[in-house]
LODO-525947 format. One line per 3 residues: number of its first residue (from 1); their letters; for each residue x, y negated, z of C-alpha. Coordinates in Angstrom, 3 decimals. Layout:
NUM> A> X:Y:Z ~ ...
END
This chain:
1> MSS> 2.428:13.806:18.148 ~ 2.334:17.490:18.607 ~ 3.235:20.155:15.987
4> LSS> 0.031:21.041:15.427 ~ -1.371:17.546:14.619 ~ 1.705:17.146:12.529
7> RVL> 0.719:20.402:10.506 ~ -3.064:19.210:10.235 ~ -1.780:15.770:8.836
10> RSR> 0.386:17.646:6.307 ~ -2.407:20.010:5.125 ~ -4.288:17.049:4.254
13> LCK> -1.867:15.783:1.550 ~ -2.678:16.156:-1.921 ~ -0.950:19.611:-3.269
16> ICL> 0.005:17.748:-6.555 ~ 1.610:15.010:-4.512 ~ 3.639:17.533:-2.390
19> AAT> 4.775:19.325:-5.403 ~ 5.872:16.249:-7.215 ~ 7.956:15.248:-4.223
22> KRR> 9.672:18.435:-4.188 ~ 10.490:18.256:-7.828 ~ 11.821:14.715:-7.549
25> SLS> 13.770:15.919:-4.580 ~ 15.316:18.869:-6.381 ~ 16.213:16.632:-9.247
28> NSA> 17.634:14.139:-7.199 ~ 20.171:16.611:-5.603 ~ 20.979:18.176:-8.985
31> SAT> 23.254:15.716:-10.190 ~ 25.011:12.654:-8.704 ~ 25.104:11.133:-12.163
34> SLH> 21.341:11.276:-12.626 ~ 19.770:7.681:-12.314 ~ 16.534:6.553:-10.611
37> PSL> 14.348:3.806:-12.090 ~ 16.187:0.254:-12.649 ~ 15.740:-2.778:-10.588
40> PPS> 12.858:-4.644:-11.784 ~ 13.688:-7.909:-13.653 ~ 13.185:-11.314:-11.789
43> TGF> 10.245:-12.208:-14.241 ~ 8.298:-9.471:-15.477 ~ 5.322:-7.295:-15.654
46> ARL> 4.071:-3.659:-15.395 ~ 1.028:-1.671:-16.616 ~ -0.301:-0.098:-13.461
49> TNR> -1.359:3.250:-14.792 ~ -1.686:4.886:-11.257 ~ -4.731:2.558:-10.695
52> ALI> -8.275:3.090:-11.754 ~ -11.337:0.521:-11.759 ~ -14.831:1.325:-10.495
55> LLY> -17.631:-1.372:-11.352 ~ -20.206:-1.958:-8.791 ~ -23.090:-4.231:-9.922
58> GLD> -26.888:-5.076:-9.141 ~ -29.118:-7.390:-7.300 ~ -27.557:-5.948:-4.041
61> AAH> -23.895:-5.654:-4.995 ~ -22.543:-8.347:-2.615 ~ -24.680:-7.548:0.289
64> YLQ> -23.951:-3.688:-0.111 ~ -20.172:-4.193:-0.395 ~ -20.024:-6.660:2.683
67> GLT> -20.966:-3.746:4.941 ~ -18.283:-1.430:3.721 ~ -15.099:-3.412:3.512
70> TRN> -12.891:-5.235:5.873 ~ -12.853:-8.633:4.044 ~ -15.764:-11.203:4.122
73> IKH> -17.308:-10.916:0.799 ~ -19.108:-14.006:1.208 ~ -15.980:-16.241:1.101
76> FTF> -15.418:-15.237:-2.365 ~ -17.705:-16.780:-5.022 ~ -18.423:-15.531:-8.384
79> DSL> -17.802:-18.913:-9.792 ~ -14.294:-18.981:-8.996 ~ -13.752:-15.251:-10.065
82> GGF> -10.949:-14.838:-7.539 ~ -10.023:-11.414:-6.405 ~ -8.839:-10.321:-3.065
85> YTA> -6.974:-7.442:-0.975 ~ -9.209:-5.120:1.200 ~ -9.955:-1.649:2.574
88> FLN> -12.699:0.841:3.022 ~ -12.521:2.595:6.474 ~ -14.455:5.723:7.829
91> AQG> -16.669:5.453:10.918 ~ -13.533:6.028:13.278 ~ -11.714:3.076:11.832
94> RVL> -9.349:5.219:9.739 ~ -8.349:3.971:6.105 ~ -9.895:5.643:3.352
97> HDV> -9.017:3.458:0.444 ~ -6.910:-0.034:0.137 ~ -8.180:-1.823:-2.871
100> FVY> -8.416:-5.037:-4.789 ~ -11.845:-6.331:-5.175 ~ -12.690:-8.805:-8.294
103> PID> -15.882:-10.664:-8.160 ~ -17.482:-10.894:-11.766 ~ -20.384:-13.281:-12.587
106> HVP> -22.101:-10.992:-15.225 ~ -21.478:-7.330:-16.516 ~ -21.179:-6.727:-20.204
109> VNW> -22.188:-3.030:-21.474 ~ -19.143:-2.841:-23.729 ~ -16.380:-4.640:-22.051
112> GKE> -14.300:-6.642:-24.319 ~ -16.827:-6.542:-27.128 ~ -20.202:-8.412:-28.049
115> GIT> -23.234:-6.651:-26.491 ~ -26.012:-6.655:-23.968 ~ -25.047:-8.221:-20.690
118> YDN> -26.865:-7.824:-17.115 ~ -27.606:-10.982:-15.423 ~ -26.720:-9.534:-12.277
121> PGF> -23.205:-10.244:-10.762 ~ -20.811:-7.347:-9.682 ~ -17.604:-6.254:-8.603
124> MID> -14.642:-4.519:-10.192 ~ -12.766:-2.250:-7.638 ~ -9.116:-1.514:-8.249
127> VDK> -8.165:1.711:-6.396 ~ -5.567:4.462:-6.515 ~ -6.587:6.621:-9.435
130> VHA> -6.169:9.890:-7.533 ~ -8.726:9.038:-5.179 ~ -11.240:6.970:-7.646
133> ETL> -13.918:9.550:-7.832 ~ -13.508:10.136:-3.860 ~ -14.090:6.397:-3.540
136> RSH> -17.192:6.670:-6.042 ~ -18.650:9.390:-3.861 ~ -18.095:7.202:-0.485
139> LKR> -19.967:4.172:-2.438 ~ -22.788:6.515:-3.501 ~ -23.027:7.711:0.231
142> YKL> -24.128:4.654:1.499 ~ -26.376:3.572:-1.422 ~ -29.600:4.642:-0.255
145> RAK> -32.178:2.306:-1.770 ~ -29.879:-0.464:-2.592 ~ -30.117:-1.829:-5.811
148> VAI> -26.655:-1.163:-7.234 ~ -25.152:0.781:-10.048 ~ -21.789:2.329:-9.661
151> EPA> -19.539:3.272:-12.703 ~ -16.230:4.004:-13.872 ~ -14.350:0.967:-15.929
154> GLD> -11.532:1.744:-18.451 ~ -9.732:-1.460:-18.516 ~ -6.134:-2.021:-17.944
157> IWA> -4.522:-3.231:-14.748 ~ -1.166:-5.294:-14.812 ~ 1.234:-6.744:-12.235
160> TWD> 3.133:-9.665:-13.142 ~ 5.529:-11.886:-11.108 ~ 8.058:-14.680:-11.324
163> DGK> 10.621:-14.623:-8.721 ~ 11.813:-18.226:-9.775 ~ 8.509:-19.859:-8.985
166> ADD> 6.674:-20.443:-5.598 ~ 3.639:-18.296:-4.812 ~ 0.707:-19.411:-6.880
169> TQS> -2.455:-19.970:-4.985 ~ -4.952:-19.899:-7.999 ~ -6.184:-16.713:-9.676
172> DAD> -5.503:-15.902:-13.088 ~ -9.198:-15.876:-14.125 ~ -10.810:-17.321:-16.936
175> PSA> -14.392:-16.385:-17.944 ~ -13.944:-17.210:-21.592 ~ -10.668:-15.133:-21.801
178> QHF> -10.238:-11.569:-22.111 ~ -8.889:-10.906:-18.716 ~ -9.348:-12.023:-15.201
181> GCV> -7.410:-11.168:-11.758 ~ -6.013:-12.532:-8.485 ~ -3.166:-13.546:-6.772
184> DTR> -1.613:-10.501:-5.038 ~ -1.562:-11.806:-1.132 ~ -0.084:-8.657:0.348
187> APG> 3.355:-10.130:0.550 ~ 5.167:-13.242:-0.446 ~ 6.484:-13.082:-4.179
190> MGK> 4.295:-10.179:-5.212 ~ 2.786:-12.295:-8.042 ~ -0.576:-11.680:-9.655
193> RII> -2.802:-8.783:-10.563 ~ -4.532:-8.950:-13.980 ~ -7.569:-6.945:-15.394
196> SFT> -7.526:-7.063:-19.124 ~ -9.986:-6.001:-21.818 ~ -6.797:-5.866:-24.329
199> DMS> -3.198:-5.057:-24.581 ~ -1.353:-8.070:-22.743 ~ 2.094:-6.497:-23.216
202> KTL> 2.784:-9.094:-26.007 ~ 1.485:-12.121:-24.144 ~ 2.528:-11.819:-20.513
205> PGE> 5.674:-13.540:-19.578 ~ 8.907:-11.895:-18.813 ~ 10.176:-8.412:-19.439
208> ETS> 8.026:-5.419:-19.217 ~ 9.097:-2.754:-16.871 ~ 7.929:0.668:-15.966
211> LDS> 5.717:1.540:-13.157 ~ 8.474:3.485:-11.225 ~ 10.571:0.146:-11.362
214> YDV> 7.455:-1.765:-10.071 ~ 7.337:0.560:-6.973 ~ 11.129:-0.173:-6.391
217> RRI> 10.051:-3.869:-6.155 ~ 7.081:-3.072:-4.202 ~ 9.081:-0.843:-1.558
220> LKG> 12.024:-3.293:-1.196 ~ 9.236:-5.652:-0.045 ~ 7.684:-3.367:2.425
223> VPQ> 4.252:-3.129:0.835 ~ 2.559:0.287:1.220 ~ -0.345:1.369:-1.056
226> GHR> -2.285:4.423:-2.234 ~ -2.743:7.634:-0.713 ~ 1.067:8.660:-0.551
229> EII> 1.675:5.930:1.962 ~ -1.573:4.956:3.493 ~ -2.864:8.581:4.298
232> SGE> -6.497:8.591:3.466 ~ -8.679:9.633:6.705 ~ -5.685:9.479:9.095
235> ALP> -3.932:5.988:8.873 ~ -5.113:3.051:10.875 ~ -5.330:-0.268:9.061
238> QES> -2.933:-2.274:11.440 ~ -0.372:0.532:11.297 ~ -0.568:0.344:7.563
241> NID> -0.141:-3.621:7.613 ~ -3.302:-4.365:6.057 ~ -3.887:-6.936:8.665
244> YMS> -0.553:-8.592:7.730 ~ -1.263:-8.118:4.100 ~ -4.428:-10.374:4.238
247> GID> -6.656:-7.574:4.043 ~ -8.893:-7.861:7.103 ~ -11.150:-10.657:8.260
250> FRK> -11.304:-10.425:12.096 ~ -14.319:-12.826:12.267 ~ -16.406:-10.856:9.891
253> GCY> -19.415:-9.133:11.151 ~ -20.505:-5.441:11.082 ~ -19.081:-2.984:8.597
256> VGQ> -18.239:0.554:8.679 ~ -15.230:1.227:10.905 ~ -15.182:-2.305:12.485
259> ELT> -15.161:-1.258:16.263 ~ -11.731:0.433:16.620 ~ -10.225:-2.251:14.376
262> IRT> -11.460:-5.235:16.308 ~ -10.879:-3.525:19.702 ~ -7.252:-2.947:18.585
265> HHT> -6.951:-6.515:17.442 ~ -8.073:-8.126:20.655 ~ -6.941:-5.789:23.212
268> GVV> -4.224:-3.590:21.858 ~ -0.722:-3.405:20.912 ~ 0.409:-2.098:17.587
271> RKR> 3.218:0.104:18.455 ~ 3.708:1.767:15.077 ~ 3.841:-0.094:11.597
274> VLP> 4.875:1.063:7.968 ~ 8.437:-0.402:7.297 ~ 10.995:-0.117:4.348
277> VQL> 13.735:2.115:5.175 ~ 17.218:3.152:3.617 ~ 18.485:6.602:3.462
280> YKP> 22.435:7.042:3.837 ~ 24.731:9.950:4.476 ~ 25.651:11.394:7.781
283> DEK> 29.270:10.160:7.300 ~ 28.519:6.550:6.201 ~ 28.196:3.573:8.140
286> PPD> 24.557:1.916:8.647 ~ 23.633:-0.562:6.129 ~ 23.524:-4.090:7.188
289> SLQ> 20.620:-5.073:4.651 ~ 18.169:-2.999:2.375 ~ 19.738:-2.171:-0.723
292> YDR> 18.527:-0.017:-3.524 ~ 21.046:2.314:-5.416 ~ 19.765:3.593:-8.607
295> SSS> 22.785:6.191:-8.662 ~ 22.096:7.694:-5.219 ~ 22.150:11.581:-5.088
298> LTL> 20.372:11.724:-1.676 ~ 17.357:14.050:-1.629 ~ 14.015:12.562:-0.476
301> PYP> 12.483:14.221:2.498 ~ 9.083:15.638:2.205 ~ 5.989:13.425:3.267
304> LRN> 5.326:13.177:6.962 ~ 8.809:14.591:8.050 ~ 9.535:13.355:11.488
307> IAR> 12.209:10.785:12.219 ~ 14.216:11.164:15.385 ~ 17.346:9.588:17.159
310> VDT> 20.711:11.290:16.101 ~ 21.976:11.641:19.612 ~ 18.997:12.350:21.715
313> RGR> 15.906:14.834:21.763 ~ 12.416:13.462:22.281 ~ 9.253:12.236:20.522
316> SAG> 9.314:11.323:16.978 ~ 10.558:7.568:16.266 ~ 8.527:7.898:12.905
319> KFL> 7.518:9.658:9.817 ~ 8.882:9.141:6.252 ~ 5.991:8.579:4.045
322> AGV> 7.281:8.148:0.413 ~ 10.360:6.763:-1.496 ~ 12.341:6.584:-4.651
325> GNI> 16.278:7.002:-4.833 ~ 17.754:5.724:-1.410 ~ 14.776:3.599:-0.242
328> GLA> 11.258:4.495:1.143 ~ 8.418:3.757:3.543 ~ 8.077:5.192:6.813
331> LCR> 5.558:4.725:9.736 ~ 8.138:3.589:12.325 ~ 7.841:3.027:16.333
334> LET> 8.830:-0.707:16.485 ~ 10.305:-0.588:19.868 ~ 12.291:2.519:19.061
337> MTD> 13.619:1.961:15.658 ~ 13.596:-2.055:15.386 ~ 14.410:-4.925:17.655
340> VKL> 10.854:-5.851:17.630 ~ 9.617:-6.698:21.222 ~ 5.973:-6.128:21.676
343> TEE> 5.777:-6.052:25.562 ~ 7.479:-7.612:28.386 ~ 9.348:-4.456:29.071
346> GSQ> 11.215:-5.256:25.745 ~ 12.594:-2.799:23.073 ~ 14.334:0.342:23.434
349> WSP> 16.418:-0.071:20.367 ~ 19.943:-0.735:20.382 ~ 22.299:-1.605:17.193
352> EHE> 24.271:1.689:18.212 ~ 21.172:4.026:17.834 ~ 20.920:5.787:14.546
355> FKV> 17.903:7.841:13.204 ~ 17.834:10.925:11.194 ~ 15.353:12.868:9.039
358> FCP> 15.747:16.313:7.484 ~ 15.444:16.865:3.593 ~ 14.474:19.816:1.665
361> AEE> 17.314:22.278:1.066 ~ 19.135:22.215:-2.223 ~ 19.142:25.081:-4.560
364> HQV> 20.832:28.271:-3.497 ~ 20.872:26.810:0.170 ~ 18.799:27.905:3.110
367> EEK> 18.793:25.250:5.552 ~ 17.516:21.851:5.329 ~ 19.833:18.754:5.012
370> EVK> 20.084:16.173:7.401 ~ 20.339:12.434:6.295 ~ 20.307:9.312:8.184
373> VKA> 17.554:6.616:7.776 ~ 17.407:2.899:9.068 ~ 14.310:0.803:9.242
376> FVP> 14.224:-2.942:8.112 ~ 11.680:-5.526:9.091 ~ 10.789:-7.912:6.376
379> EWH> 11.049:-11.548:7.243 ~ 7.456:-12.066:6.183 ~ 6.546:-9.130:8.183
382> RNR> 8.507:-10.322:11.298 ~ 7.007:-13.626:11.413 ~ 3.494:-12.281:11.695
385> VNV> 4.742:-9.735:14.594 ~ 5.153:-12.336:17.255 ~ 2.039:-14.287:16.573
388> RDM> -0.483:-11.359:16.133 ~ 0.834:-8.642:18.360 ~ 1.845:-11.141:21.262
391> HPQ> -1.429:-13.057:20.865 ~ -3.959:-10.631:19.638 ~ -7.018:-12.984:20.302
394> QDI> -5.173:-15.414:17.616 ~ -6.283:-14.986:14.076 ~ -3.604:-16.167:11.464
END
């Protein structure tokens, strides 16, 4: 990608996000004894304060949403109340928002209280809080004469998991209870998401952990989310693993952004994907497995910094997206940074190859600091690479 394109991409990033990343980078390098978030408990839950809810309801709600998202709304009934992961695309097939959608069979005026209810079904949309208003504007843009209403909904969003249990295929929804939700299908072991009318911190099983600790768990599993890791208006759904995370129905009919998505699936090869990466010092040996170190003193690179081979010059091998401590997520060229083979020519990767990325200069320093980075392909992710990329006509 040209330097001009890189500058254009970087200019699209939220200034608040860049400033926050810089502050984290400076604090990371300030002291080797400062600690990052702890590893999440094996059984636990977290309140997702970085997410927001939008309520979409009305006679045309299902038909309206069907034309805007990558999943087939018709497969999810209001009787089951099961939610699902999906995305909104622009007309060019780029991701605008990755979301969870929860069908609801009626719409109370006062959530969690006795009050008037509308008979029309609706949907609760769980989206990155920073882009909630942007999504509301996007929904209103296509409203025209559709009989739908679009409103914010101030409910709590929780993530809950139990690593000691197999993945549950049943949604955690009960029309008579003060909560509903769905299984998080993005990766094995991600657990469930719950929308609640009341505080559930005293009733959910396991230990409550922080949002940052939950992000550590999510990154270790290789699951990107939100505008920092799936760049709005630029990221392609397959490169962001939305297909691998059960977010696209390739048999579905027309929706905004479908043409490029379907064409890539059936005729193209996805050469780049978001993968978990580990940062390590230039004088250290490459890690054999992805390991989080909460005491790491490494400085995180700025978002969208190029990743390159240590010993050669050439095109970028990937771009760093976001991270915490010594781990993160990066958009990686698969045949350059991993042993994944997409074509008969095979991978250009070798176990001896190492990769680098530049981090912000520390205080009182002028030059940027180089750190090394290694990409890892999660097992659940690797299992789908061979099927979908080698046989793009086959749905899984």
